[in-house]
N, CA and C atoms as an extended XYZ file, in Angstrom:
351
Properties=species:S:1:pos:R:3:atomname:S:1:resname:S:1:resid:I:1 pbc="F F F"
N         3.085      -45.692     -155.012 N   MET     1
C         2.792      -44.327     -155.429 CA  MET     1
C         3.343      -43.359     -154.399 C   MET     1
N         4.633      -43.149     -154.445 N   LYS     2
C         5.284      -42.285     -153.462 CA  LYS     2
C         4.753      -40.856     -153.561 C   LYS     2
N         5.056      -40.178     -154.649 N   ASP     3
C         4.512      -38.851     -154.923 CA  ASP     3
C         3.457      -39.027     -155.997 C   ASP     3
N         2.230      -39.057     -155.605 N   SER     4
C         1.154      -39.390     -156.531 CA  SER     4
C         0.254      -38.188     -156.795 C   SER     4
N         0.188      -37.794     -158.049 N   VAL     5
C        -0.672      -36.686     -158.446 CA  VAL     5
C        -2.135      -37.037     -158.175 C   VAL     5
N        -2.525      -38.244     -158.544 N   VAL     6
C        -3.928      -38.630     -158.359 CA  VAL     6
C        -4.285      -38.712     -156.878 C   VAL     6
N        -3.367      -39.168     -156.068 N   ARG     7
C        -3.635      -39.226     -154.624 CA  ARG     7
C        -3.798      -37.823     -154.052 C   ARG     7
N        -2.910      -36.907     -154.442 N   ASP     8
C        -2.989      -35.527     -153.947 CA  ASP     8
C        -4.255      -34.822     -154.437 C   ASP     8
N        -4.563      -34.992     -155.714 N   LYS     9
C        -5.742      -34.335     -156.275 CA  LYS     9
C        -7.030      -34.900     -155.675 C   LYS     9
N        -7.058      -36.194     -155.421 N   SER    10
C        -8.258      -36.786     -154.823 CA  SER    10
C        -8.430      -36.319     -153.376 C   SER    10
N        -7.320      -36.121     -152.663 N   PHE    11
C        -7.401      -35.612     -151.294 CA  PHE    11
C        -7.911      -34.171     -151.295 C   PHE    11
N        -7.360      -33.350     -152.173 N   ASP    12
C        -7.814      -31.960     -152.267 CA  ASP    12
C        -9.289      -31.892     -152.666 C   ASP    12
N        -9.693      -32.767     -153.569 N   PHE    13
C       -11.103      -32.811     -153.978 CA  PHE    13
C       -11.978      -33.227     -152.796 C   PHE    13
N       -11.528      -34.202     -152.027 N   ALA    14
C       -12.288      -34.651     -150.855 CA  ALA    14
C       -12.468      -33.513     -149.852 C   ALA    14
N       -11.437      -32.711     -149.673 N   LEU    15
C       -11.560      -31.556     -148.768 CA  LEU    15
C       -12.644      -30.591     -149.271 C   LEU    15
N       -12.672      -30.356     -150.574 N   ARG    16
C       -13.704      -29.479     -151.144 CA  ARG    16
C       -15.089      -30.082     -150.929 C   ARG    16
N       -15.190      -31.390     -151.055 N   ILE    17
C       -16.480      -32.065     -150.880 CA  ILE    17
C       -16.926      -31.991     -149.422 C   ILE    17
N       -15.999      -32.136     -148.500 N   VAL    18
C       -16.339      -32.006     -147.071 CA  VAL    18
C       -16.883      -30.602     -146.807 C   VAL    18
N       -16.200      -29.597     -147.346 N   GLN    19
C       -16.665      -28.212     -147.163 CA  GLN    19
C       -18.032      -27.995     -147.809 C   GLN    19
N       -18.241      -28.579     -148.980 N   LEU    20
C       -19.534      -28.477     -149.659 CA  LEU    20
C       -20.628      -29.104     -148.802 C   LEU    20
N       -20.365      -30.292     -148.295 N   SER    21
C       -21.357      -30.993     -147.476 CA  SER    21
C       -21.699      -30.193     -146.215 C   SER    21
N       -20.691      -29.640     -145.581 N   GLN    22
C       -20.931      -28.824     -144.385 CA  GLN    22
C       -21.766      -27.591     -144.727 C   GLN    22
N       -21.447      -26.936     -145.833 N   ALA    23
C       -22.211      -25.748     -146.238 CA  ALA    23
C       -23.656      -26.112     -146.573 C   ALA    23
N       -23.846      -27.220     -147.257 N   LEU    24
C       -25.215      -27.642     -147.596 CA  LEU    24
C       -26.028      -27.907     -146.333 C   LEU    24
N       -25.407      -28.542     -145.373 N   GLN    25
C       -26.112      -28.857     -144.136 CA  GLN    25
C       -26.358      -27.601     -143.300 C   GLN    25
N       -25.359      -26.747     -143.171 N   ASN    26
C       -25.470      -25.575     -142.305 CA  ASN    26
C       -26.299      -24.450     -142.918 C   ASN    26
N       -26.119      -24.206     -144.220 N   GLU    27
C       -26.774      -23.068     -144.851 CA  GLU    27
C       -28.091      -23.413     -145.533 C   GLU    27
N       -28.160      -24.589     -146.131 N   LYS    28
C       -29.361      -24.974     -146.879 CA  LYS    28
C       -30.234      -25.969     -146.124 C   LYS    28
N       -29.704      -26.478     -145.033 N   HIS    29
C       -30.390      -27.530     -144.261 CA  HIS    29
C       -30.748      -28.709     -145.160 C   HIS    29
N       -29.798      -29.039     -146.031 N   GLU    30
C       -29.957      -30.143     -146.967 CA  GLU    30
C       -29.077      -31.281     -146.455 C   GLU    30
N       -29.716      -32.373     -146.049 N   PHE    31
C       -28.970      -33.436     -145.393 CA  PHE    31
C       -28.835      -34.708     -146.227 C   PHE    31
N       -29.788      -35.017     -147.063 N   VAL    32
C       -29.756      -36.266     -147.818 CA  VAL    32
C       -28.719      -36.199     -148.938 C   VAL    32
N       -28.858      -35.220     -149.817 N   LEU    33
C       -27.921      -35.109     -150.935 CA  LEU    33
C       -26.510      -34.772     -150.447 C   LEU    33
N       -26.415      -33.977     -149.391 N   SER    34
C       -25.093      -33.620     -148.871 CA  SER    34
C       -24.350      -34.858     -148.376 C   SER    34
N       -25.060      -35.792     -147.783 N   LYS    35
C       -24.420      -37.018     -147.314 CA  LYS    35
C       -24.051      -37.932     -148.475 C   LYS    35
N       -24.864      -37.940     -149.512 N   GLN    36
C       -24.562      -38.762     -150.686 CA  GLN    36
C       -23.284      -38.278     -151.366 C   GLN    36
N       -23.201      -36.962     -151.608 N   VAL    37
C       -22.013      -36.426     -152.279 CA  VAL    37
C       -20.791      -36.539     -151.369 C   VAL    37
N       -20.983      -36.421     -150.070 N   LEU    38
C       -19.878      -36.592     -149.123 CA  LEU    38
C       -19.343      -38.016     -149.185 C   LEU    38
N       -20.222      -38.985     -149.181 N   ARG    39
C       -19.812      -40.386     -149.198 CA  ARG    39
C       -19.050      -40.729     -150.476 C   ARG    39
N       -19.642      -40.398     -151.626 N   SER    40
C       -18.984      -40.777     -152.882 CA  SER    40
C       -17.751      -39.917     -153.168 C   SER    40
N       -17.812      -38.637     -152.842 N   GLY    41
C       -16.701      -37.736     -153.135 CA  GLY    41
C       -15.458      -37.995     -152.310 C   GLY    41
N       -15.647      -38.470     -151.080 N   THR    42
C       -14.494      -38.791     -150.247 CA  THR    42
C       -14.015      -40.223     -150.461 C   THR    42
N       -14.882      -41.069     -150.984 N   ALA    43
C       -14.503      -42.466     -151.240 CA  ALA    43
C       -13.452      -42.571     -152.339 C   ALA    43
N       -13.446      -41.613     -153.257 N   ILE    44
C       -12.478      -41.649     -154.364 CA  ILE    44
C       -11.061      -41.724     -153.812 C   ILE    44
N       -10.720      -40.780     -152.971 N   GLY    45
C        -9.378      -40.743     -152.393 CA  GLY    45
C        -9.083      -41.914     -151.490 C   GLY    45
N       -10.082      -42.347     -150.738 N   ALA    46
C        -9.883      -43.485     -149.842 CA  ALA    46
C        -9.545      -44.747     -150.638 C   ALA    46
N       -10.216      -44.929     -151.762 N   LEU    47
C        -9.947      -46.109     -152.591 CA  LEU    47
C        -8.584      -46.019     -153.269 C   LEU    47
N        -8.200      -44.820     -153.650 N   ILE    48
C        -6.867      -44.638     -154.234 CA  ILE    48
C        -5.801      -44.977     -153.198 C   ILE    48
N        -6.028      -44.561     -151.960 N   ARG    49
C        -5.090      -44.906     -150.882 CA  ARG    49
C        -5.063      -46.413     -150.646 C   ARG    49
N        -6.229      -47.057     -150.710 N   GLU    50
C        -6.272      -48.513     -150.579 CA  GLU    50
C        -5.478      -49.182     -151.687 C   GLU    50
N        -5.577      -48.636     -152.887 N   ALA    51
C        -4.859      -49.212     -154.028 CA  ALA    51
C        -3.343      -49.152     -153.821 C   ALA    51
N        -2.877      -48.162     -153.054 N   ASP    52
C        -1.445      -48.077     -152.734 CA  ASP    52
C        -0.952      -49.359     -152.055 C   ASP    52
N        -1.834      -50.001     -151.337 N   GLN    53
C        -1.480      -51.204     -150.587 CA  GLN    53
C        -2.089      -52.462     -151.205 C   GLN    53
N        -2.379      -52.413     -152.476 N   ALA    54
C        -3.003      -53.557     -153.151 CA  ALA    54
C        -2.126      -54.798     -153.029 C   ALA    54
N        -2.786      -55.935     -152.933 N   GLU    55
C        -2.082      -57.205     -152.783 CA  GLU    55
C        -1.570      -57.761     -154.102 C   GLU    55
N        -2.135      -57.259     -155.200 N   SER    56
C        -1.733      -57.721     -156.524 CA  SER    56
C        -2.103      -56.642     -157.536 C   SER    56
N        -1.636      -56.816     -158.758 N   LYS    57
C        -1.998      -55.874     -159.811 CA  LYS    57
C        -3.510      -55.899     -160.058 C   LYS    57
N        -4.096      -57.076     -159.994 N   ALA    58
C        -5.548      -57.196     -160.182 CA  ALA    58
C        -6.296      -56.461     -159.074 C   ALA    58
N        -5.802      -56.575     -157.858 N   ASP    59
C        -6.412      -55.868     -156.723 CA  ASP    59
C        -6.279      -54.357     -156.910 C   ASP    59
N        -5.113      -53.912     -157.398 N   PHE    60
C        -4.886      -52.495     -157.677 CA  PHE    60
C        -5.893      -51.981     -158.709 C   PHE    60
N        -6.021      -52.699     -159.807 N   VAL    61
C        -6.947      -52.298     -160.872 CA  VAL    61
C        -8.378      -52.271     -160.340 C   VAL    61
N        -8.728      -53.265     -159.544 N   HIS    62
C       -10.078      -53.348     -158.981 CA  HIS    62
C       -10.382      -52.132     -158.095 C   HIS    62
N        -9.466      -51.782     -157.225 N   LYS    63
C        -9.684      -50.636     -156.332 CA  LYS    63
C        -9.744      -49.333     -157.116 C   LYS    63
N        -8.891      -49.186     -158.122 N   MET    64
C        -8.931      -47.984     -158.961 CA  MET    64
C       -10.233      -47.922     -159.760 C   MET    64
N       -10.720      -49.068     -160.199 N   ALA    65
C       -11.987      -49.108     -160.940 CA  ALA    65
C       -13.155      -48.693     -160.045 C   ALA    65
N       -13.113      -49.099     -158.790 N   ILE    66
C       -14.164      -48.677     -157.859 CA  ILE    66
C       -14.055      -47.175     -157.610 C   ILE    66
N       -12.825      -46.652     -157.501 N   ALA    67
C       -12.626      -45.197     -157.343 CA  ALA    67
C       -13.222      -44.466     -158.542 C   ALA    67
N       -13.052      -45.018     -159.734 N   LEU    68
C       -13.624      -44.427     -160.942 CA  LEU    68
C       -15.150      -44.423     -160.879 C   LEU    68
N       -15.728      -45.504     -160.395 N   LYS    69
C       -17.186      -45.567     -160.235 CA  LYS    69
C       -17.675      -44.516     -159.238 C   LYS    69
N       -16.946      -44.359     -158.152 N   GLU    70
C       -17.320      -43.356     -157.147 CA  GLU    70
C       -17.215      -41.949     -157.731 C   GLU    70
N       -16.213      -41.719     -158.563 N   ALA    71
C       -16.074      -40.415     -159.215 CA  ALA    71
C       -17.253      -40.147     -160.141 C   ALA    71
N       -17.669      -41.167     -160.874 N   ASN    72
C       -18.839      -41.014     -161.740 CA  ASN    72
C       -20.103      -40.750     -160.930 C   ASN    72
N       -20.239      -41.430     -159.808 N   GLU    73
C       -21.396      -41.192     -158.946 CA  GLU    73
C       -21.364      -39.767     -158.384 C   GLU    73
N       -20.196      -39.314     -157.998 N   THR    74
C       -20.057      -37.957     -157.471 CA  THR    74
C       -20.464      -36.937     -158.519 C   THR    74
N       -20.112      -37.193     -159.762 N   GLU    75
C       -20.510      -36.308     -160.861 CA  GLU    75
C       -22.043      -36.191     -160.919 C   GLU    75
N       -22.720      -37.304     -160.752 N   TYR    76
C       -24.188      -37.305     -160.740 CA  TYR    76
C       -24.725      -36.415     -159.618 C   TYR    76
N       -24.195      -36.581     -158.411 N   TRP    77
C       -24.687      -35.812     -157.265 CA  TRP    77
C       -24.432      -34.317     -157.446 C   TRP    77
N       -23.280      -33.963     -158.004 N   ILE    78
C       -22.982      -32.548     -158.239 CA  ILE    78
C       -23.960      -31.963     -159.250 C   ILE    78
N       -24.228      -32.699     -160.310 N   LYS    79
C       -25.187      -32.222     -161.318 CA  LYS    79
C       -26.592      -32.113     -160.716 C   LYS    79
N       -26.947      -33.050     -159.863 N   LEU    80
C       -28.257      -33.005     -159.212 CA  LEU    80
C       -28.345      -31.816     -158.256 C   LEU    80
N       -27.284      -31.553     -157.523 N   LEU    81
C       -27.263      -30.404     -156.621 CA  LEU    81
C       -27.398      -29.097     -157.396 C   LEU    81
N       -26.734      -29.006     -158.532 N   GLU    82
C       -26.865      -27.803     -159.355 CA  GLU    82
C       -28.269      -27.711     -159.952 C   GLU    82
N       -28.745      -28.816     -160.488 N   GLY    83
C       -30.074      -28.823     -161.102 CA  GLY    83
C       -31.192      -28.493     -160.134 C   GLY    83
N       -31.013      -28.867     -158.884 N   SER    84
C       -32.034      -28.592     -157.865 CA  SER    84
C       -31.795      -27.263     -157.153 C   SER    84
N       -30.837      -26.500     -157.674 N   LYS    85
C       -30.522      -25.154     -157.156 CA  LYS    85
C       -29.979      -25.166     -155.726 C   LYS    85
N       -29.360      -26.281     -155.338 N   GLN    86
C       -28.739      -26.347     -154.012 CA  GLN    86
C       -27.348      -25.722     -154.028 C   GLN    86
N       -26.705      -25.747     -155.216 N   ILE    87
C       -25.405      -25.085     -155.364 CA  ILE    87
C       -25.442      -24.223     -156.626 C   ILE    87
N       -24.605      -23.202     -156.635 N   GLU    88
C       -24.518      -22.299     -157.779 CA  GLU    88
C       -23.788      -22.986     -158.935 C   GLU    88
N       -24.099      -22.548     -160.135 N   GLN    89
C       -23.466      -23.114     -161.320 CA  GLN    89
C       -21.953      -22.927     -161.287 C   GLN    89
N       -21.479      -21.801     -160.793 N   VAL    90
C       -20.038      -21.529     -160.732 CA  VAL    90
C       -19.335      -22.597     -159.891 C   VAL    90
N       -19.908      -22.946     -158.758 N   LEU    91
C       -19.326      -23.976     -157.901 CA  LEU    91
C       -19.392      -25.333     -158.591 C   LEU    91
N       -20.513      -25.619     -159.204 N   SER    92
C       -20.673      -26.887     -159.915 CA  SER    92
C       -19.627      -27.033     -161.014 C   SER    92
N       -19.414      -25.985     -161.784 N   VAL    93
C       -18.431      -26.022     -162.868 CA  VAL    93
C       -17.027      -26.244     -162.308 C   VAL    93
N       -16.695      -25.585     -161.223 N   SER    94
C       -15.386      -25.729     -160.601 CA  SER    94
C       -15.173      -27.154     -160.085 C   SER    94
N       -16.169      -27.685     -159.389 N   LEU    95
C       -16.080      -29.061     -158.887 CA  LEU    95
C       -15.992      -30.040     -160.046 C   LEU    95
N       -16.774      -29.796     -161.080 N   GLN    96
C       -16.780      -30.676     -162.253 CA  GLN    96
C       -15.416      -30.683     -162.939 C   GLN    96
N       -14.765      -29.537     -162.998 N   ALA    97
C       -13.429      -29.465     -163.611 CA  ALA    97
C       -12.442      -30.338     -162.839 C   ALA    97
N       -12.472      -30.244     -161.511 N   ASP    98
C       -11.600      -31.083     -160.687 CA  ASP    98
C       -11.938      -32.559     -160.875 C   ASP    98
N       -13.214      -32.839     -160.920 N   LEU    99
C       -13.669      -34.217     -161.075 CA  LEU    99
C       -13.283      -34.782     -162.435 C   LEU    99
N       -13.391      -33.975     -163.487 N   ASN   100
C       -12.996      -34.433     -164.816 CA  ASN   100
C       -11.519      -34.799     -164.859 C   ASN   100
N       -10.707      -34.034     -164.162 N   GLU   101
C        -9.282      -34.347     -164.100 CA  GLU   101
C        -9.048      -35.679     -163.392 C   GLU   101
N        -9.769      -35.900     -162.303 N   LEU   102
C        -9.663      -37.186     -161.603 CA  LEU   102
C       -10.136      -38.339     -162.483 C   LEU   102
N       -11.226      -38.128     -163.192 N   LEU   103
C       -11.745      -39.171     -164.083 CA  LEU   103
C       -10.715      -39.532     -165.159 C   LEU   103
N       -10.084      -38.522     -165.742 N   ARG   104
C        -9.062      -38.778     -166.770 CA  ARG   104
C        -7.860      -39.519     -166.178 C   ARG   104
N        -7.411      -39.076     -165.009 N   LEU   105
C        -6.263      -39.726     -164.368 CA  LEU   105
C        -6.569      -41.182     -164.027 C   LEU   105
N        -7.717      -41.414     -163.422 N   LEU   106
C        -8.087      -42.780     -163.042 CA  LEU   106
C        -8.222      -43.679     -164.261 C   LEU   106
N        -8.833      -43.164     -165.313 N   THR   107
C        -8.989      -43.948     -166.540 CA  THR   107
C        -7.626      -44.314     -167.114 C   THR   107
N        -6.720      -43.352     -167.150 N   ALA   108
C        -5.378      -43.609     -167.680 CA  ALA   108
C        -4.620      -44.617     -166.813 C   ALA   108
N        -4.730      -44.483     -165.509 N   ILE   109
C        -4.049      -45.408     -164.594 CA  ILE   109
C        -4.556      -46.824     -164.792 C   ILE   109
N        -5.862      -46.977     -164.900 N   ILE   110
C        -6.460      -48.301     -165.081 CA  ILE   110
C        -6.025      -48.904     -166.415 C   ILE   110
N        -6.075      -48.128     -167.479 N   LYS   111
C        -5.665      -48.632     -168.800 CA  LYS   111
C        -4.195      -49.044     -168.788 C   LYS   111
N        -3.356      -48.227     -168.181 N   THR   112
C        -1.920      -48.540     -168.124 CA  THR   112
C        -1.679      -49.805     -167.310 C   THR   112
N        -2.331      -49.915     -166.174 N   ALA   113
C        -2.139      -51.093     -165.320 CA  ALA   113
C        -2.617      -52.361     -166.020 C   ALA   113
N        -3.720      -52.270     -166.735 N   LYS   114
C        -4.231      -53.433     -167.464 CA  LYS   114
C        -3.287      -53.823     -168.604 C   LYS   114
N        -2.706      -52.834     -169.262 N   ALA   115
C        -1.809      -53.094     -170.390 CA  ALA   115
C        -0.484      -53.722     -169.935 C   ALA   115
N        -0.110      -53.449     -168.683 N   ASN   116
C         1.162      -53.956     -168.153 CA  ASN   116
C         1.023      -55.229     -167.331 C   ASN   116
N        -0.014      -55.989     -167.588 N   LYS   117
C        -0.229      -57.222     -166.808 CA  LYS   117
C         0.811      -58.233     -167.037 C   LYS   117
């Protein structure tokens, strides 16, 4: 994946998640949920980077599938943060839009890789 849209988008999303986590900790003094969303939100990109170096097609699909799971978990934490009034709806909607794009990309990548076995 030389020039990878999903890799770039996941990195940009991770940066937003880092900023979100810092703001939650500094402004809201919220440490538990901020660490959860930080862990899952940054894991997406890390797993995509790992998939770049996969040892086999099966390993690639496996790492991308875990990235997809982390994206789904991140969606949960964002919704929980909004529901508990830790973040504004506008921010939640913006993060969700980025996350939905990642979810679609990851799903398509996994389906394509499985079809080309």
